[in-house]
N, C-alpha and C positions, 0 to 999 in steps of 0.2 A: 316752545320748541325752537331749537336752533337749526333751522333748515335754510339759513342764508347761504347762497353760493358766492363765489368771489365776484361774479358779475353784478349781482344784486347789491352786494356790499359796496362795490365801486360806485354804482349809480346812487345809492342812498347817501353816500358820503360826498357825492358831487364830483368825483374824479372822472371827468369825461375822457381824458387821454387813456387812462387805464381801462375804462369801459370799452373804448374803441379797440384797444389791443386785444382784450379778451374776446370781443366779437370776431375779430380777425382770426383768432385762435380757435373759433368754433363754439363760443358761448351762444346759447339760444336766447334770442331777444325777449321772448315773452315768458321765459322760465324764471319765476320769482320765488318768493318765500312767504310762508304764512298765508297762502291763498291770494296774495297780491302780486301783480306783475311788477317788474322793475319800473315800468312807466308809472304805475300807481305810487311807488315810493318817490319818484321825482316830482309828481304832481302834489303829493302831500307836503313835501318840503318847499313847494313853490318855486322849484328850480326850472324856470321856463327855458333856459338854455339847454338843459339836459332833456327836457320834454321834446324840444325841436330836434335835438341830436338823435334821440331814440326813434322818433317818427321818421327822420331822414334815413335811418339805418333799417327801417322796416317794422318797427313796433306797431302792433295793431291797436289804434286808439280806441277801438270798440271791443277790445278783448273782454269776454264775459257777457256781452250784451245778449247773444243768442241763447245762452243758458240761464239768464236771469241772475247771474253773479254780479258782484260789484265791478263797475266799470271805472276807468280812470276819472271820468267826469263826476261820478258819484263820490269818489275819493276826494276830489278837489272841493266839492260842495261840503262834504263832511268836515274838511279841514278849513273851510272858509277861505280858500285860496283863490281870490278873484283873478289874479294874473294867470294862474293855471287854467281856470275856466275859460278865459279869453283865448288863450293859445289853443286849448283843446277844440273850442268851437271853430277857430280858424283852420284847424287841421281836420275838420269834418267829423268831429265826434257826434254820435247819434244823441241828440238832445231829448229824444223821446224813449230811449232804451229803458224798459221797466225791469225792476228786480223781481224775483220770484213772488215776493209779498205784495206786488203791485205798486211799490214806491217808484215814482218817476223823479228825474232830476228836479223838475219844477216843484213837485210836492215837497221834496226834501228842503229845497231852498226857502220855500214859503214857511215851512215848519220852523226853520232856524232864523226867521226874520231877516233873511239876507236879501234885502231889497235890490241891491246893485246886481247880484247874481240872478235874481228873478228877472230883472230887466234885460240882462244879457241873454238869458235863455229864451225869453219871449221874443226878443228881436231875432233870434236864430230859428224861430218856428216851433218852440217847445209848446206842447199842449198839456192840459191837466193830466 
């Protein structure tokens, strides 16, 4: 389904200046596409500059955590984006946010043999 809006497209493409202009024009920061927030797209592509920009503009780094949906941190782990994981932890992402099926960031990283990410999560207080 093609439910990309201009803002999500700008974020996914890494166009920070355009993303900023669209936000100034009223784009909603957490309004994404295909069930993913613009932040999740920045995370998946490993664009740490865009992650910081979105967080500074008010993006919720824990979007989806309360409802058991995919968080930006889960997206980063699925994409094996170590730098994204580092930045999200620094921005106070909830390292223990569980998905509906009980998957935690730590479980997911262990399942993918992502030792560096496992170490980052544990250092940030992640539990099984």
